[in-house]
C-alpha positions in Angstrom: -14.4 -68.5 20.5 -13.5 -71.1 17.8 -12.1 -74.5 18.4 -11.2 -77.1 15.9 -10.3 -80.7 15.5 -8.8 -82.6 12.5 -9.9 -86.2 12.0 -8.4 -88.5 9.4 -11.0 -90.1 7.1 -9.7 -92.4 4.3 -8.0 -90.1 1.9 -8.7 -86.7 3.5 -8.5 -84.7 6.6 -11.8 -83.5 8.1 -11.6 -80.2 9.8 -14.4 -79.8 12.4 -15.0 -76.2 13.4 -17.0 -75.3 16.5 -17.8 -71.7 17.3 -18.0 -68.3 15.6 -15.6 -67.3 12.9 -14.7 -63.6 13.2 -11.6 -61.4 13.5 -10.7 -63.0 16.9 -9.8 -66.2 15.2 -7.3 -64.9 12.7 -4.2 -66.6 14.3 -6.0 -69.9 14.4 -7.2 -69.6 10.7 -3.9 -68.4 9.4 -1.4 -70.6 11.4 -2.8 -73.4 13.5 -5.4 -74.8 11.1 -3.1 -74.9 8.0 -0.4 -76.6 10.0 -2.8 -79.2 11.2 -3.9 -79.9 7.6 -0.4 -80.1 6.1 -0.3 -83.8 5.5 -3.7 -84.2 3.8 -4.1 -84.0 0.0 -7.9 -83.5 0.4 -9.5 -81.4 3.1 -13.2 -81.3 4.1 -14.1 -78.3 6.2 -17.2 -79.2 8.4 -19.2 -76.1 9.2 -21.9 -78.0 11.2 -20.7 -76.4 14.5 -20.4 -72.8 13.2 -23.4 -70.7 14.0 -22.0 -67.3 12.9 -19.5 -65.9 10.4 -18.9 -62.2 10.0 -17.2 -60.3 7.1 -13.7 -60.7 8.6 -14.4 -64.4 9.1 -15.4 -64.7 5.4 -12.1 -63.1 4.5 -10.2 -65.5 6.7 -12.1 -68.5 5.2 -11.3 -67.4 1.7 -7.7 -66.9 2.5 -7.6 -70.4 4.2 -9.2 -72.1 1.2 -6.9 -70.3 -1.3 -3.8 -71.1 0.7 -4.8 -74.8 0.9 -5.5 -74.8 -2.9 -2.2 -73.2 -3.6 -0.6 -76.2 -1.8 -2.4 -78.5 -4.3 -5.1 -79.6 -1.9 -8.7 -80.3 -2.9 -11.0 -78.5 -0.5 -14.7 -78.9 0.2 -16.9 -77.0 2.7 -19.7 -79.1 4.0 -22.6 -79.1 6.5 -23.1 -75.3 6.5 -26.0 -74.2 8.7 -28.8 -72.3 7.1 -28.1 -69.0 8.8 -24.4 -69.2 7.7 -25.4 -70.3 4.2 -27.5 -67.1 3.9 -24.3 -65.0 4.5 -22.4 -67.2 2.0 -25.1 -66.6 -0.6 -25.4 -62.9 0.1 -21.6 -62.5 -0.4 -21.6 -64.9 -3.4 -19.0 -67.1 -1.8 -19.8 -70.0 -4.1 -18.8 -67.8 -7.1 -15.6 -66.7 -5.3 -14.4 -70.2 -4.2 -16.1 -72.3 -6.9 -19.0 -74.7 -6.9 -16.6 -77.7 -6.2 -15.6 -76.1 -2.9 -19.0 -75.2 -1.4 -21.1 -78.3 -1.5 
């Protein structure tokens, strides 16, 4: 189960994710999270509380980042755990989203 919180920090919204990202969180990733981030020109996605991401979760993350970018938002993914970064590296997520996104 994934939960999230959005905190305001200076010029950006910080999206704190806690839990696994898989197919069970599609409604959250496609509707609730984008709505919660609507008023921020910059978005920081904090992955510190995410211990697991599967292939469907990667697809949801890519869709979320691209949707936010299409709205003109600057997006950064930060504090990715080592085990999740291994999945990101294996799937070449940095090449898909860009080096400026996955910091």
